[in-house]
N, CA, C and O of each residue as an XYZ file, in Angstrom:
892
protein
N     -44.938     15.124     54.970
C     -43.550     15.557     54.946
C     -42.742     14.682     55.891
O     -43.167     14.436     57.020
N     -41.564     14.201     55.439
C     -40.723     13.350     56.260
C     -40.036     14.174     57.340
O     -40.191     15.394     57.400
N     -39.271     13.490     58.196
C     -38.579     14.154     59.291
C     -37.666     15.256     58.768
O     -37.187     15.208     57.635
N     -37.438     16.252     59.625
C     -36.597     17.372     59.221
C     -35.169     16.901     58.975
O     -34.686     16.007     59.670
N     -34.496     17.487     58.004
C     -33.118     17.082     57.723
C     -32.166     17.585     58.809
O     -32.496     18.482     59.584
N     -31.008     16.997     58.839
C     -29.962     17.433     59.759
C     -29.514     18.850     59.400
O     -29.462     19.212     58.224
N     -29.196     19.637     60.406
C     -28.695     20.994     60.184
C     -27.206     21.041     60.491
O     -26.742     20.417     61.446
N     -26.468     21.774     59.688
C     -25.063     22.056     59.943
C     -24.923     23.565     60.090
O     -25.548     24.332     59.358
N     -24.097     23.981     61.044
C     -24.030     25.390     61.408
C     -22.730     25.995     60.892
O     -21.646     25.766     61.429
N     -22.885     26.776     59.828
C     -21.720     27.347     59.158
C     -22.156     28.603     58.420
O     -23.270     28.672     57.900
N     -21.275     29.591     58.377
C     -21.546     30.814     57.634
C     -20.541     30.974     56.508
O     -19.429     30.453     56.588
N     -20.923     31.687     55.463
C     -20.051     31.902     54.313
C     -19.866     33.401     54.102
O     -20.691     34.032     53.441
N     -18.793     33.987     54.653
C     -18.575     35.425     54.503
C     -18.208     35.844     53.087
O     -18.248     37.032     52.766
N     -17.848     34.881     52.229
C     -17.467     35.194     50.854
C     -17.795     34.002     49.965
O     -18.043     32.898     50.450
N     -17.793     34.242     48.650
C     -18.012     33.152     47.703
C     -16.919     32.089     47.830
O     -17.187     30.891     47.741
N     -15.678     32.551     48.039
C     -14.589     31.590     48.168
C     -14.778     30.715     49.409
O     -14.503     29.515     49.372
N     -15.245     31.311     50.499
C     -15.486     30.520     51.713
C     -16.517     29.431     51.434
O     -16.386     28.309     51.923
N     -17.522     29.755     50.662
C     -18.521     28.736     50.303
C     -17.885     27.643     49.444
O     -18.175     26.462     49.628
N     -17.024     28.032     48.513
C     -16.355     27.043     47.669
C     -15.438     26.149     48.495
O     -15.344     24.949     48.236
N     -14.766     26.723     49.484
C     -13.904     25.930     50.356
C     -14.733     24.938     51.166
O     -14.303     23.809     51.403
N     -15.913     25.360     51.585
C     -16.821     24.438     52.278
C     -17.218     23.286     51.365
O     -17.209     22.127     51.778
N     -17.564     23.608     50.128
C     -17.955     22.570     49.166
C     -16.813     21.577     48.965
O     -17.037     20.367     48.973
N     -15.594     22.080     48.784
C     -14.446     21.204     48.556
C     -14.199     20.291     49.749
O     -13.887     19.112     49.581
N     -14.339     20.836     50.949
C     -14.080     20.063     52.174
C     -15.236     19.120     52.489
O     -15.023     17.942     52.775
N     -16.449     19.637     52.436
C     -17.621     18.879     52.872
C     -17.935     17.713     51.935
O     -18.398     16.664     52.383
N     -17.687     17.893     50.641
C     -18.069     16.869     49.668
C     -16.859     16.170     49.052
O     -16.973     15.562     47.988
N     -15.713     16.251     49.703
C     -14.475     15.707     49.139
C     -14.603     14.234     48.769
O     -14.039     13.798     47.766
N     -15.338     13.462     49.567
C     -15.428     12.022     49.307
C     -16.187     11.694     48.022
O     -16.141     10.559     47.550
N     -16.882     12.679     47.454
C     -17.618     12.431     46.218
C     -16.817     12.830     44.970
O     -17.255     12.583     43.847
N     -15.650     13.442     45.167
C     -14.846     13.902     44.039
C     -13.644     12.987     43.862
O     -12.872     12.793     44.800
N     -13.477     12.427     42.676
C     -12.316     11.557     42.477
C     -11.634     11.756     41.133
O     -10.405     11.801     41.080
N     -12.390     11.876     40.042
C     -11.737     11.957     38.732
C     -12.009     13.296     38.052
O     -11.144     14.172     38.021
N     -13.205     13.447     37.512
C     -13.518     14.718     36.852
C     -14.793     15.326     37.429
O     -15.694     14.624     37.886
N     -14.833     16.649     37.389
C     -15.905     17.405     38.047
C     -16.418     18.487     37.114
O     -15.632     19.219     36.512
N     -17.740     18.590     36.993
C     -18.372     19.681     36.259
C     -19.032     20.619     37.253
O     -19.834     20.194     38.084
N     -18.689     21.903     37.163
C     -19.218     22.946     38.033
C     -20.138     23.831     37.200
O     -19.665     24.662     36.425
N     -21.433     23.659     37.353
C     -22.421     24.379     36.536
C     -22.795     25.677     37.245
O     -23.346     25.659     38.346
N     -22.487     26.809     36.598
C     -22.665     28.111     37.216
C     -21.482     28.449     38.101
O     -21.653     28.863     39.248
N     -20.286     28.272     37.570
C     -19.056     28.347     38.372
C     -18.624     29.757     38.731
O     -17.869     29.935     39.686
N     -19.080     30.770     37.995
C     -18.673     32.173     38.137
C     -17.148     32.285     38.042
O     -16.597     32.035     36.969
N     -16.444     32.651     39.119
C     -14.994     32.820     39.056
C     -14.225     31.504     39.177
O     -12.997     31.495     39.089
N     -14.925     30.412     39.375
C     -14.346     29.059     39.389
C     -13.230     28.878     40.416
O     -12.164     28.378     40.056
N     -13.426     29.262     41.675
C     -12.370     29.044     42.678
C     -12.044     27.573     42.901
O     -10.931     27.245     43.313
N     -12.997     26.681     42.635
C     -12.737     25.259     42.839
C     -11.683     24.722     41.873
O     -11.102     23.665     42.123
N     -11.429     25.424     40.785
C     -10.397     24.987     39.847
C      -9.035     24.894     40.532
O      -8.263     23.972     40.268
N      -8.747     25.851     41.410
C      -7.472     25.837     42.128
C      -7.579     25.099     43.465
O      -6.619     24.460     43.894
N      -8.733     25.182     44.125
C      -8.900     24.490     45.411
C      -8.816     22.980     45.213
O      -8.229     22.271     46.030
N      -9.411     22.492     44.117
C      -9.390     21.063     43.799
C      -8.425     20.820     42.643
O      -8.814     20.319     41.588
N      -7.182     21.176     42.853
C      -6.201     21.151     41.771
C      -5.908     19.751     41.253
O      -5.431     19.608     40.127
N      -6.179     18.716     42.037
C      -5.888     17.346     41.612
C      -7.060     16.692     40.879
O      -6.991     15.517     40.520
N      -8.128     17.448     40.660
C      -9.307     16.939     39.950
C      -9.363     17.563     38.559
O      -9.028     18.736     38.390
N      -9.779     16.794     37.579
C     -10.008     17.322     36.228
C     -11.290     18.159     36.278
O     -12.396     17.619     36.291
N     -11.124     19.474     36.307
C     -12.218     20.407     36.581
C     -12.679     21.101     35.304
O     -11.864     21.505     34.475
N     -14.002     21.234     35.156
C     -14.598     22.022     34.075
C     -15.680     22.905     34.672
O     -16.599     22.417     35.330
N     -15.568     24.199     34.442
C     -16.581     25.143     34.911
C     -17.302     25.783     33.751
O     -16.679     26.155     32.756
N     -18.627     25.918     33.870
C     -19.411     26.572     32.824
C     -20.205     27.721     33.430
O     -20.756     27.608     34.525
N     -20.252     28.822     32.699
C     -21.040     29.998     33.097
C     -20.961     30.996     31.950
O     -20.227     30.779     30.987
N     -21.718     32.096     32.050
C     -21.637     33.124     31.014
C     -20.922     34.371     31.516
O     -20.739     35.327     30.762
N     -20.518     34.370     32.777
C     -19.745     35.461     33.368
C     -18.628     34.848     34.202
O     -18.609     33.638     34.424
N     -17.693     35.687     34.667
C     -16.641     35.211     35.544
C     -15.476     34.614     34.774
O     -14.979     35.203     33.814
N     -15.050     33.438     35.209
C     -13.856     32.806     34.635
C     -14.113     31.326     34.325
O     -13.411     30.450     34.831
N     -15.113     31.058     33.500
C     -15.429     29.651     33.210
C     -14.458     29.048     32.196
O     -13.777     29.768     31.466
N     -14.406     27.730     32.163
C     -13.670     27.039     31.102
C     -14.470     27.059     29.805
O     -13.908     27.160     28.714
N     -15.788     26.959     29.940
C     -16.674     27.004     28.785
C     -17.723     28.074     29.042
O     -18.456     28.013     30.030
N     -17.790     29.050     28.152
C     -18.775     30.122     28.308
C     -20.129     29.648     27.785
O     -20.262     29.258     26.625
N     -21.117     29.690     28.654
C     -22.440     29.185     28.296
C     -23.486     29.929     29.101
O     -23.405     29.989     30.327
N     -24.470     30.497     28.415
C     -25.604     31.121     29.087
C     -26.605     30.027     29.426
O     -27.317     29.530     28.554
N     -26.653     29.658     30.699
C     -27.484     28.528     31.122
C     -28.962     28.779     30.858
O     -29.723     27.843     30.612
N     -29.363     30.035     30.909
C     -30.771     30.372     30.687
C     -31.180     30.084     29.244
O     -32.334     29.748     28.976
N     -30.242     30.214     28.331
C     -30.559     30.047     26.913
C     -30.193     28.671     26.383
O     -30.441     28.370     25.215
N     -29.608     27.838     27.223
C     -29.152     26.521     26.767
C     -30.267     25.479     26.916
O     -30.826     25.307     27.998
N     -30.577     24.795     25.827
C     -31.528     23.694     25.896
C     -30.889     22.453     26.497
O     -31.569     21.559     27.000
N     -29.559     22.423     26.432
C     -28.834     21.214     26.801
C     -27.402     21.591     27.140
O     -26.824     22.482     26.517
N     -26.831     20.913     28.125
C     -25.421     21.109     28.425
C     -24.582     20.445     27.336
O     -24.933     19.360     26.873
N     -23.475     21.078     26.914
C     -22.713     20.583     25.754
C     -21.765     19.432     26.117
O     -20.567     19.492     25.841
N     -22.318     18.391     26.734
C     -21.511     17.264     27.177
C     -22.257     15.961     26.893
O     -23.471     15.951     26.686
N     -21.500     14.866     26.889
C     -22.078     13.555     26.653
C     -22.776     13.030     27.906
O     -22.527     13.512     29.011
N     -23.638     12.057     27.731
C     -24.275     11.391     28.863
C     -23.208     10.797     29.780
O     -22.248     10.184     29.311
N     -23.381     10.981     31.085
C     -22.505     10.374     32.099
C     -21.033     10.747     31.922
O     -20.154      9.956     32.265
N     -20.752     11.935     31.394
C     -19.368     12.307     31.086
C     -18.538     12.621     32.329
O     -17.323     12.428     32.328
N     -19.195     13.109     33.398
C     -18.473     13.562     34.578
C     -18.789     12.684     35.778
O     -19.945     12.334     36.017
N     -17.759     12.333     36.527
C     -17.958     11.516     37.723
C     -18.847     12.246     38.726
O     -19.672     11.621     39.393
N     -18.684     13.567     38.838
C     -19.518     14.370     39.737
C     -19.886     15.677     39.056
O     -19.089     16.251     38.314
N     -21.100     16.138     39.316
C     -21.607     17.412     38.802
C     -22.127     18.206     39.986
O     -22.885     17.683     40.804
N     -21.723     19.474     40.083
C     -22.220     20.335     41.151
C     -22.908     21.558     40.559
O     -22.543     22.047     39.490
N     -23.905     22.032     41.280
C     -24.648     23.225     40.878
C     -25.057     23.925     42.174
O     -26.063     23.569     42.787
N     -24.271     24.921     42.585
C     -24.372     25.503     43.911
C     -25.041     26.876     43.846
O     -24.467     27.827     43.316
N     -26.254     26.974     44.385
C     -27.013     28.234     44.394
C     -27.087     28.857     43.001
O     -26.771     30.032     42.814
N     -27.505     28.060     42.044
C     -27.596     28.507     40.652
C     -29.004     28.341     40.084
O     -29.495     29.235     39.394
N     -29.659     27.223     40.358
C     -30.927     26.911     39.693
C     -31.993     27.972     39.910
O     -32.825     28.205     39.034
N     -31.974     28.620     41.074
C     -32.991     29.636     41.367
C     -32.876     30.862     40.458
O     -33.790     31.686     40.415
N     -31.760     30.989     39.730
C     -31.559     32.100     38.802
C     -32.107     31.795     37.402
O     -32.073     32.658     36.525
N     -32.605     30.587     37.192
C     -32.967     30.152     35.849
C     -34.466     29.902     35.722
O     -35.058     29.212     36.552
N     -35.073     30.461     34.690
C     -36.453     30.091     34.374
C     -36.548     28.605     34.062
O     -37.579     27.972     34.290
N     -35.468     28.064     33.542
C     -35.436     26.675     33.064
C     -34.891     25.716     34.116
O     -34.265     24.716     33.766
N     -35.113     25.997     35.391
C     -34.454     25.181     36.417
C     -34.865     23.717     36.365
O     -34.047     22.856     36.690
N     -36.087     23.397     35.975
C     -36.517     21.995     35.914
C     -35.718     21.239     34.848
O     -35.187     20.159     35.107
N     -35.642     21.815     33.661
C     -34.890     21.177     32.575
C     -33.404     21.126     32.897
O     -32.732     20.155     32.548
N     -32.879     22.158     33.559
C     -31.458     22.155     33.869
C     -31.129     21.096     34.918
O     -30.066     20.478     34.847
N     -32.013     20.872     35.887
C     -31.772     19.780     36.832
C     -31.664     18.459     36.085
O     -30.784     17.649     36.375
N     -32.550     18.240     35.129
C     -32.508     17.007     34.343
C     -31.179     16.880     33.597
O     -30.644     15.781     33.454
N     -30.652     18.010     33.124
C     -29.365     17.998     32.432
C     -28.220     17.657     33.381
O     -27.288     16.953     32.993
N     -28.278     18.146     34.617
C     -27.260     17.777     35.607
C     -27.223     16.262     35.770
O     -26.152     15.657     35.826
N     -28.400     15.661     35.847
C     -28.489     14.210     36.003
C     -27.965     13.488     34.764
O     -27.285     12.467     34.874
N     -28.278     14.014     33.603
C     -27.872     13.343     32.356
C     -26.357     13.263     32.220
O     -25.828     12.212     31.860
N     -25.646     14.359     32.502
C     -24.200     14.378     32.244
C     -23.392     13.810     33.407
O     -22.177     13.650     33.293
N     -24.051     13.504     34.523
C     -23.350     12.924     35.659
C     -23.153     11.419     35.476
O     -24.060     10.701     35.055
N     -21.940     10.962     35.807
C     -21.672      9.545     35.799
C     -21.991      8.881     37.129
O     -22.261      7.682     37.185
N     -21.956      9.679     38.217
C     -22.279      9.084     39.511
C     -22.984     10.052     40.449
O     -24.096      9.768     40.894
N     -22.369     11.189     40.762
C     -22.922     12.068     41.795
C     -23.399     13.405     41.216
O     -22.800     13.954     40.291
N     -24.483     13.904     41.785
C     -24.974     15.261     41.525
C     -25.138     15.936     42.881
O     -25.787     15.401     43.781
N     -24.547     17.110     43.014
C     -24.632     17.872     44.267
C     -25.242     19.235     43.951
O     -24.732     19.978     43.112
N     -26.337     19.548     44.634
C     -27.102     20.763     44.354
C     -27.388     21.487     45.658
O     -27.631     20.853     46.685
N     -27.358     22.811     45.620
C     -27.846     23.593     46.748
C     -28.853     24.623     46.252
O     -28.744     25.149     45.145
N     -29.838     24.895     47.107
C     -30.853     25.910     46.842
C     -31.005     26.789     48.077
O     -30.965     26.283     49.198
N     -31.178     28.092     47.894
C     -31.351     28.971     49.054
C     -32.768     28.874     49.609
O     -33.710     28.540     48.890
N     -32.902     29.168     50.894
C     -34.223     29.307     51.498
C     -34.596     30.785     51.408
O     -34.200     31.581     52.260
N     -35.347     31.147     50.389
C     -35.638     32.563     50.125
C     -36.459     33.207     51.244
O     -36.348     34.409     51.484
N     -37.277     32.415     51.922
C     -38.096     32.970     53.000
C     -37.237     33.582     54.095
O     -37.601     34.612     54.663
N     -36.095     32.958     54.401
C     -35.282     33.435     55.504
C     -34.832     34.881     55.279
O     -34.893     35.699     56.197
N     -34.385     35.196     54.070
C     -33.896     36.543     53.794
C     -35.013     37.579     53.764
O     -34.766     38.771     53.947
N     -36.238     37.125     53.535
C     -37.347     38.064     53.397
C     -38.130     38.285     54.678
O     -38.760     39.332     54.832
N     -38.110     37.338     55.598
C     -39.086     37.349     56.692
C     -38.975     38.582     57.580
O     -39.997     39.170     57.932
N     -37.759     38.992     57.951
C     -37.606     40.137     58.855
C     -38.078     41.414     58.173
O     -38.750     42.240     58.790
N     -37.726     41.575     56.893
C     -38.155     42.771     56.155
C     -39.680     42.823     56.046
O     -40.284     43.886     56.192
N     -40.293     41.669     55.789
C     -41.750     41.644     55.676
C     -42.412     41.917     57.024
O     -43.417     42.624     57.089
N     -41.855     41.362     58.099
C     -42.421     41.599     59.426
C     -42.310     43.066     59.825
O     -43.199     43.610     60.481
N     -41.211     43.701     59.423
C     -41.020     45.125     59.741
C     -41.803     46.044     58.814
O     -42.071     47.200     59.141
N     -42.160     45.514     57.664
C     -42.908     46.332     56.711
C     -42.058     47.324     55.959
O     -42.578     48.311     55.438
N     -40.744     47.086     55.888
C     -39.857     47.990     55.138
C     -38.558     47.269     54.806
O     -38.200     46.263     55.418
N     -37.868     47.820     53.818
C     -36.599     47.243     53.394
C     -36.754     46.344     52.188
O     -37.854     45.901     51.858
N     -35.641     46.083     51.540
C     -35.632     45.170     50.400
C     -34.640     44.056     50.657
O     -33.923     44.067     51.657
N     -34.603     43.100     49.753
C     -33.627     42.018     49.904
C     -33.103     41.627     48.537
O     -33.770     41.790     47.515
N     -31.887     41.107     48.552
C     -31.133     40.891     47.324
C     -31.861     39.957     46.365
O     -32.581     39.046     46.773
N     -31.648     40.216     45.070
C     -32.104     39.367     43.971
C     -33.599     39.473     43.673
O     -34.088     38.813     42.756
N     -34.339     40.296     44.435
C     -35.759     40.484     44.177
C     -36.052     41.985     44.119
O     -35.139     42.794     43.954
N     -37.297     42.342     44.253
C     -37.659     43.746     44.200
C     -37.867     44.221     42.777
O     -37.964     43.424     41.844
N     -37.935     45.545     42.628
C     -38.199     46.149     41.327
C     -37.231     47.297     41.100
O     -37.602     48.455     41.288
N     -35.985     47.002     40.695
C     -35.018     48.062     40.439
C     -35.416     48.893     39.226
O     -36.117     48.410     38.336
N     -34.966     50.141     39.197
C     -35.294     51.042     38.090
C     -34.737     50.512     36.776
O     -35.409     50.565     35.746
N     -33.517     50.003     36.812
C     -32.899     49.413     35.626
C     -32.923     47.890     35.743
O     -32.803     47.341     36.838
N     -33.078     47.222     34.614
C     -33.104     45.763     34.621
C     -31.776     45.216     35.136
O     -30.731     45.580     34.596
N     -31.771     44.362     36.152
C     -30.507     43.824     36.682
C     -29.956     42.728     35.782
O     -30.699     42.069     35.054
N     -28.635     42.544     35.843
C     -28.005     41.475     35.075
C     -28.305     40.103     35.677
O     -28.311     39.096     34.969
N     -28.553     40.071     36.983
C     -28.720     38.795     37.665
C     -29.830     38.924     38.703
O     -29.852     39.885     39.472
N     -30.728     37.986     38.729
C     -31.783     38.005     39.733
C     -32.331     36.592     39.906
O     -32.167     35.738     39.036
N     -32.980     36.363     41.038
C     -33.654     35.087     41.256
C     -34.962     35.079     40.466
O     -35.649     36.096     40.368
N     -35.284     33.940     39.919
C     -36.535     33.795     39.165
C     -37.610     33.072     39.978
O     -38.768     33.008     39.566
N     -37.222     32.532     41.125
C     -38.140     31.727     41.927
C     -38.034     32.148     43.387
O     -36.948     32.444     43.884
N     -39.186     32.173     44.070
C     -39.232     32.534     45.490
C     -39.868     31.362     46.234
O     -41.062     31.107     46.081
N     -39.080     30.650     47.037
C     -39.560     29.429     47.677
C     -38.932     29.294     49.049
O     -37.958     29.971     49.377
N     -39.509     28.403     49.848
C     -38.966     28.161     51.185
C     -38.198     26.840     51.208
O     -38.105     26.142     50.198
N     -37.652     26.512     52.379
C     -36.846     25.301     52.501
C     -37.665     24.043     52.235
O     -37.174     23.100     51.615
N     -38.901     24.028     52.698
C     -39.768     22.866     52.476
C     -40.003     22.629     50.994
O     -39.923     21.494     50.524
N     -40.289     23.688     50.260
C     -40.506     23.554     48.820
C     -39.227     23.111     48.110
O     -39.273     22.310     47.176
N     -38.086     23.637     48.559
C     -36.812     23.239     47.957
C     -36.581     21.742     48.126
O     -36.172     21.069     47.179
N     -36.837     21.217     49.315
C     -36.643     19.796     49.564
C     -37.602     18.948     48.738
O     -37.217     17.913     48.193
N     -38.855     19.392     48.648
C     -39.843     18.663     47.850
C     -39.427     18.610     46.391
O     -39.508     17.560     45.754
N     -38.983     19.742     45.862
C     -38.520     19.802     44.470
C     -37.339     18.861     44.250
O     -37.335     18.087     43.293
N     -36.343     18.920     45.125
C     -35.133     18.118     44.943
C     -35.435     16.626     44.987
O     -34.934     15.860     44.164
N     -36.248     16.222     45.942
C     -36.590     14.800     46.046
C     -37.370     14.321     44.820
O     -37.088     13.259     44.265
N     -38.353     15.123     44.410
C     -39.207     14.704     43.299
C     -38.445     14.693     41.987
O     -38.613     13.778     41.181
N     -37.610     15.698     41.764
C     -36.871     15.758     40.500
C     -35.824     14.657     40.442
O     -35.556     14.098     39.378
N     -35.235     14.349     41.593
C     -34.271     13.253     41.644
C     -34.938     11.931     41.285
O     -34.405     11.154     40.492
N     -36.104     11.679     41.871
C     -36.826     10.438     41.577
C     -37.166     10.335     40.096
O     -37.087      9.255     39.511
N     -37.542     11.450     39.496
C     -37.891     11.443     38.081
C     -36.697     11.068     37.213
O     -36.857     10.488     36.139
N     -35.479     11.410     37.694
C     -34.264     11.144     36.932
C     -33.536      9.883     37.393
O     -32.406      9.631     36.974
N     -34.172      9.097     38.248
C     -33.558      7.861     38.694
C     -32.369      8.060     39.612
O     -31.459      7.231     39.634
N     -32.362      9.151     40.372
C     -31.276      9.440     41.304
C     -31.687      9.072     42.722
O     -32.823      9.308     43.133
N     -30.768      8.501     43.449
C     -30.987      8.182     44.862
C     -30.477      9.331     45.723
O     -29.400      9.868     45.464
N     -31.239      9.710     46.741
C     -30.807     10.750     47.667
C     -29.814     10.135     48.655
O     -30.174      9.266     49.450
N     -28.572     10.591     48.595
C     -27.525     10.120     49.503
C     -27.485     10.976     50.763
O     -27.349     10.459     51.871
N     -27.605     12.288     50.583
C     -27.623     13.229     51.701
C     -28.618     14.343     51.399
O     -28.770     14.765     50.253
N     -29.290     14.809     52.442
C     -30.132     15.987     52.351
C     -30.025     16.697     53.685
O     -30.434     16.152     54.709
N     -29.480     17.908     53.690
C     -29.277     18.633     54.935
C     -29.397     20.132     54.691
O     -29.424     20.583     53.546
N     -29.466     20.887     55.758
C     -29.527     22.341     55.657
C     -28.326     22.948     56.367
O     -27.713     22.318     57.229
N     -28.005     24.169     55.996
C     -27.013     24.943     56.738
C     -27.688     26.176     57.321
O     -28.569     26.778     56.708
N     -27.250     26.531     58.521
C     -27.709     27.729     59.215
C     -26.506     28.498     59.728
O     -25.431     27.931     59.920
N     -26.693     29.784     59.947
C     -25.642     30.557     60.593
C     -25.451     30.050     62.017
O     -26.429     29.703     62.679
N     -24.214     30.000     62.500
C     -23.977     29.541     63.875
C     -24.719     30.414     64.888
O     -24.607     31.640     64.867
N     -25.462     29.778     65.756
C     -26.187     30.457     66.835
C     -26.052     29.609     68.097
O     -25.753     28.418     68.016
N     -26.270     30.210     69.250
C     -26.164     29.475     70.500
C     -27.256     28.413     70.580
O     -28.337     28.566     70.011
N     -26.948     27.329     71.304
C     -27.920     26.256     71.471
C     -29.178     26.763     72.159
O     -30.280     26.304     71.857
N     -29.021     27.710     73.087
C     -30.183     28.258     73.793
C     -31.115     28.995     72.831
O     -32.332     28.817     72.872
N     -30.523     29.830     71.962
C     -31.339     30.578     71.012
C     -32.038     29.630     70.044
O     -33.216     29.807     69.736
N     -31.312     28.628     69.569
C     -31.943     27.675     68.662
C     -33.082     26.933     69.353
O     -34.120     26.677     68.743
N     -32.886     26.587     70.631
C     -33.935     25.892     71.366
C     -35.190     26.726     71.510
O     -36.301     26.223     71.345
N     -35.012     28.010     71.821
C     -36.160     28.913     71.943
C     -36.892     29.027     70.610
O     -38.122     29.003     70.564
N     -36.136     29.151     69.541
C     -36.749     29.271     68.216
C     -37.515     28.002     67.846
O     -38.596     28.075     67.261
N     -36.958     26.843     68.186
C     -37.652     25.583     67.896
C     -38.966     25.476     68.673
O     -39.956     24.948     68.167
N     -38.961     25.983     69.906
C     -40.188     25.943     70.699
C     -41.246     26.869     70.125
O     -42.428     26.529     70.085
N     -40.821     28.021     69.690
C     -41.779     29.005     69.169
C     -42.258     28.639     67.766
O     -43.419     28.856     67.420
N     -41.353     28.082     66.966
C     -41.688     27.727     65.579
C     -41.302     26.260     65.349
O     -40.252     25.987     64.766
N     -42.122     25.329     65.792
C     -41.755     23.912     65.714
C     -41.787     23.369     64.289
O     -42.462     23.899     63.406
N     -41.027     22.290     64.105
C     -41.068     21.558     62.854
C     -40.632     22.366     61.654
O     -39.650     23.107     61.693
N     -41.392     22.200     60.584
C     -41.016     22.824     59.317
C     -41.044     24.339     59.397
O     -40.365     25.004     58.615
N     -41.820     24.910     60.331
C     -41.863     26.368     60.465
C     -40.494     26.909     60.835
O     -40.084     27.961     60.345
N     -39.777     26.185     61.708
C     -38.421     26.611     62.071
C     -37.523     26.600     60.836
O     -36.790     27.553     60.574
N     -37.594     25.517     60.095
C     -36.739     25.380     58.919
C     -36.995     26.494     57.909
O     -36.051     27.068     57.366
N     -38.256     26.801     57.656
C     -38.591     27.828     56.679
C     -38.182     29.229     57.133
O     -37.971     30.117     56.307
N     -38.074     29.419     58.432
C     -37.675     30.727     58.947
C     -36.159     30.899     59.060
O     -35.646     31.997     58.846
N     -35.439     29.823     59.395
C     -34.052     30.009     59.807
C     -33.010     29.264     58.973
O     -31.831     29.611     59.044
N     -33.384     28.274     58.201
C     -32.392     27.609     57.352
C     -31.916     28.556     56.263
O     -32.720     29.247     55.637
N     -30.620     28.586     56.041
C     -30.072     29.419     54.963
C     -30.149     28.722     53.612
O     -30.568     29.309     52.615
N     -29.734     27.451     53.598
C     -29.550     26.736     52.338
C     -29.933     25.273     52.517
O     -29.703     24.677     53.569
N     -30.520     24.710     51.468
C     -30.797     23.276     51.413
C     -29.776     22.644     50.475
O     -29.582     23.108     49.351
N     -29.124     21.581     50.948
C     -28.093     20.884     50.181
C     -28.518     19.442     49.942
O     -29.129     18.815     50.808
N     -28.195     18.925     48.773
C     -28.521     17.534     48.462
C     -27.411     16.886     47.653
O     -26.820     17.501     46.766
N     -27.145     15.634     47.979
C     -26.226     14.801     47.197
C     -27.043     13.641     46.644
O     -27.716     12.931     47.391
N     -26.978     13.456     45.334
C     -27.686     12.370     44.669
C     -26.684     11.419     44.030
O     -25.589     11.821     43.635
N     -27.074     10.156     43.934
C     -26.229      9.164     43.270
C     -27.007      8.505     42.148
O     -28.177      8.150     42.294
N     -26.323      8.351     41.025
C     -26.921      7.755     39.846
C     -26.762      6.242     39.889
O     -25.752      5.733     40.376
N     -27.737      5.539     39.390
C     -27.670      4.088     39.282
C     -26.484      3.722     38.388
O     -26.452      4.094     37.215
N     -25.517      2.998     38.936
C     -24.301      2.701     38.186
C     -24.530      1.790     36.991
O     -23.686      1.714     36.098
N     -25.651      1.107     36.967
C     -25.933      0.273     35.793
C     -26.229      1.121     34.566
O     -26.168      0.630     33.439
N     -26.555      2.415     34.785
C     -26.822      3.316     33.656
C     -25.603      4.146     33.302
O     -25.644      4.921     32.347
N     -24.507      3.998     34.061
C     -23.315      4.800     33.799
C     -22.068      3.919     33.840
O     -21.233      4.093     34.728
N     -21.917      2.981     32.909
C     -20.782      2.081     32.930
C     -19.465      2.823     32.771
O     -19.361      3.793     32.019
N     -18.454      2.337     33.505
C     -17.136      2.940     33.380
C     -16.947      4.191     34.183
O     -15.890      4.816     34.101
N     -17.959      4.593     34.980
C     -17.849      5.822     35.743
C     -17.874      5.573     37.233
O     -18.189      6.487     37.996
N     -17.558      4.384     37.672
C     -17.564      4.101     39.105
C     -16.459      4.854     39.805
O     -15.398      5.123     39.243
N     -16.743      5.187     41.055
C     -15.792      5.936     41.858
C     -14.611      5.048     42.224
O     -14.796      3.906     42.645
N     -13.410      5.563     42.067
C     -12.212      4.795     42.402
C     -11.951      4.825     43.889
O     -10.981      4.230     44.357
């Protein structure tokens, strides 16, 4: 395993706050048109008002209604979008491997993906021996939405790197986000759980930016 990725300390009290982070943090990768896969209410449509935005989902307020779980293919041409984002969506799909490949196919230059660190939300409940956590468990009635995969930050990074390589994507950025905590507390945690153990316990989300070989996407260079 390579060196641990850089951590950024930020919390998202709402879905919109997360979308605002995406718009601000990845602004340099957005220039012409953007595809938001799993957009839900599509807040980025208004936040990024100067970008030609397309959102796809089967709920919320998408531009194109599409059940990603049932789709063999995204309904777009190869390299159609300058940037493609998929934020905390793949873990909801049985078909996450094929859908990652589709993100790469329709991107003209950049693919931005985030995956949650499922271990972090579960660890305290498991240590206490009681409680449940969102998107898992065994509800009496079948839920409309649930995670299909349970993985840690290390596995998320391994998946992202390997799938990117398979699709000819270069890793431009790979980092994690954590809730803001004092430097002293983080230091103690690093001492007690060094290396990847810290990441698997405390990272909230793994983020990656990939870039497509421009020789395979003519006419889609960033302005």
